[in-house]
N, C-alpha and C positions, 0 to 999 in steps of 0.2 A: 460500399464499405462492408467487409466481412463482419458478421454479427459478433465475433469475439474481440473486435477492436473498438476503441473509442478514439474519436478525433480530438486532438488537443488544439488549444488556441493558437499554436504556432504552425498549424497545418500538418503536423506529424501524427502518427497513430500509435496507440499503446494498447497492448493486450489488457482485457478487462479483469484478469485475475493474475496475481503474482505469487510466486513462492518465496517466502521470506527466510533469510538465513540467520535471523536473530535467535540466539540460544541454540544454534545448531553446532556450536563448538568448533574445533579446529582439527587439523590432521586428516588422516585417511577416512575417519568416520564421517566428517563433514563432506568430504569429496563424494563419498558413497551416497549420502542422503541427497545431495543436490543432483547427482547423476541419476538417481532413482526418480526424482521429481521431473527431470527433463524427459526421461523415458516414459513417464506417466502422461506426458503431454503438456506440461508447463513450458511456456515459451518466454516467460518474463521472470527474471531472477532479481529479487530485491535484497540489496546488501547495504553495508555501511562501513566506513573506516573504523567506527567504534566497535563493530562486531569482531574484528580481527580475523575474518575468514574470506576476504576477497580473493586471495590466492587460491584457496580451496574451491571457491565457486568457479574461478577461471579454469582450474584443472579439470573440474567436472564437465564444463562446457567442451573442453578439448577432448576429453575422454569419450564424450558422447558423439563426437564427430560432427557437431553442428557447424554450419557456416556462420560467419559473423552476422550476416543479415537475418539469420533464422532465430536469433535469440535477442531479447530486449533486456538490457542491463541497466538497472537503477542502482546508484550508490549515493552516499550522503557525506557531506563535509562535516567532520567533527574533530579535526586535527589541530594541533598547535602550530603546524607549519602553515605557510601562506596557501591561499586557495589554489593557485595554479600548480604549485609543487605537489600539494596534496592530491589533486586530481591526476596529475601525471603519475604519481606513485600508484594510485588506484588502477589506472590503465595498465601499468606494468604488472601489477598483481594479477589482473584479469587476463593479461596477454592480448590486449586490444589497443587500437589507436584512439578510440573515443568511447564514451558511454552514451547510452540513449537518453538517460535522465540523471541529472545531478541535483541533489537537494541540499539545502542548508538544514542540518539535522535538528535544529531547534533554535529558538530565539537567543539562547545563551551563547550560541556559536556565531551569532551575527555581530562580530567585533570588527572595528570599534563601535559601529552602529549599523542599523539596518540599511540605510541608503548607501553607505560606503561599500559594504560587502555585496549588496545587490548589483551595484555598478560593476564590480569585479566579476560577478556571475554573468552579467551580460557580455563582458569582454571574453570570457571563457567560451560562451556560446558562439560568439562571432568568430572566434579562432578555430571552431570546429572540434574542440575537446569534448563538448557535450552537445548532443543534438537538441535537447530540451533542458530547461532549468526550472526549479521550483523550490518549495520550502516544506518543512515538516513541523508539526506541532505549533503553528502560528495561530493566534486568536484574531478576532476581527480588528482590534486596535492595531496590532502589529502588521496585519495585512494592509490596513489603511495607510500606515506609515510607509510601507514599502511602495504602494501604488502612487503615493503622492509625489515621488521623485523618479519612478521607474520609466524607462523607455520601453521595456519589454515586460509584460505581465508574467507572473509565474504561471507555468502550465498546470502545476499540481500543488495541492497542499495535503500532505499526508498526516492524518490524525487518528487517534484512538476512536473507534466508532462501534457501538453495539447498543441494543435496545435500552439498557438501563442508563446510558449516558446520552441518549438522544436529545433530551430536553436541554442539556448543557451544550451539546455540540450543534444543535439545530441552527443557531444564529451564524455559526461559521459556515455550515453547509449552505445556508441561504445566501450569505455574502459571496461565497465562491461561485455559486450558480449564477448570481446576478452579474458577476464580472468575468464569466467564462473560464473560471478556474476549476479544473477537475478535482474533486475530493477523493482521496485514496483513504481507505479505512483499514486499520489493523485492529486485532482484538475482537473481531465480529463474533467469534464463538465463545467469548467470555461467559455468557449466561450458562453454557453447558459445562465449562471447565471450572469456574469459580463459584457461580451462583446457582447451581442446580437446586431445584425445589422452589424457585422464586415464581412470581406471577407470570413471567413470560412462558413458563412451561406449559400452562394450560392451552393457550392458542397455538403454541408451537407444535405440541404433540397432536392436537386436533387436525392441524394442517398436514402433518406427516402421514397420518392415517388416511386422510382423504386422497392425498397425492401419491401414496405408497413411496414416500421419500424418507430420507434420514434427517434428523433435527439439524445437523450442521449444514445440510444442503438448503434447508428452508431459511436458515439465518443468512447464508450467502445470497440467496435469491431475494430476501428482504433488503439487504444492503444494496443490491443491484437495482431494486425497484426504487430506492431512495436516490438513485443516481450516483452511487458510490462504487469506485473500483476497489476490489478487495485484495489485501495482502494476507495470505494465510500460510500455514506451515504444518508439517507433521514429520515424524520419523518413520511412519508406516505407509507402505505402498497402497494398501487397501484404502486408507483414508485419503491419500493423494488422488486416487482414482475417483473417490466420492466427490472430492472438491471439483475436479474437472467436469464430472457429470452434472454438477449443480447448474451449469450453464444452460441446461435444457429445461429447467424448472421455471414456470411462470406463476406468480402469485396474483390473486385478485386484489382489487383495491380494498375489499373488506378484510382480506388476510393481512395486508400491510397495516391497516388501521387497527386491527386487533392486537398485533404485536406492538405497535406504537403505544397504544393505551396501556397495555400490560407493563411496558417498559417505564412509563411515567410513574408507576407505583413504586419503583425503586427496587433494588435487590433485597434479599431476605433480611440482612442485618439492619438495613435502614428502616424497614417496616416495623421492627421491634425495638428500635433504639428510642 
């Protein structure tokens, strides 16, 4: 298996890093950003019905001249329409016959209840509209409810994941690992974007100096070391390139432990509250 892919519990493979379209807007600007990400080397595009830019992502894929099998498409159910109609609409926006991964965008979208909607997800997978199925923002209790009646396990649970929320999310990560569910993490760079100056900075910048790397690359490598597939994003080509290059960075166990420990202290405002 190529090093840039992770094998899912359904036997399919997913790229270990995805470019997210959340907050990337609409129209030509969004098309240009996704097109730039594909040109930088991203082969996994993560979108959602709620983002309102599936059509732009599809236009970018076509503009880049990529074959369907050369790009991995994730999108998420968050529509008021029924599940199958929603996914068919998403496929039409993307200009494809199927998506690679279809996620329930969160527990609030699991209507009327988790077992009922998951059964519909299994039917969608069986019909070939989605190669793989999973969930987003599910906690341990919700995953237990799903698994209690599921025929097919979710392949992925996508959650917010960064050093300062590691303690909160660790039980979910552990549960998913135990049950063969891949954890996808978004928000990995939050310590740099929102909580600059916090405890994580010290080990983070020490590691960057030793490895001659950038802080965001170290955070992506940290998440990868925790077994997490990263969803990240940017409007700048330079940063996109940086994210792709992060796949070559390997942290020591001591590096990972130092970031973990700093994260447990919490972000700056929590320390002084």
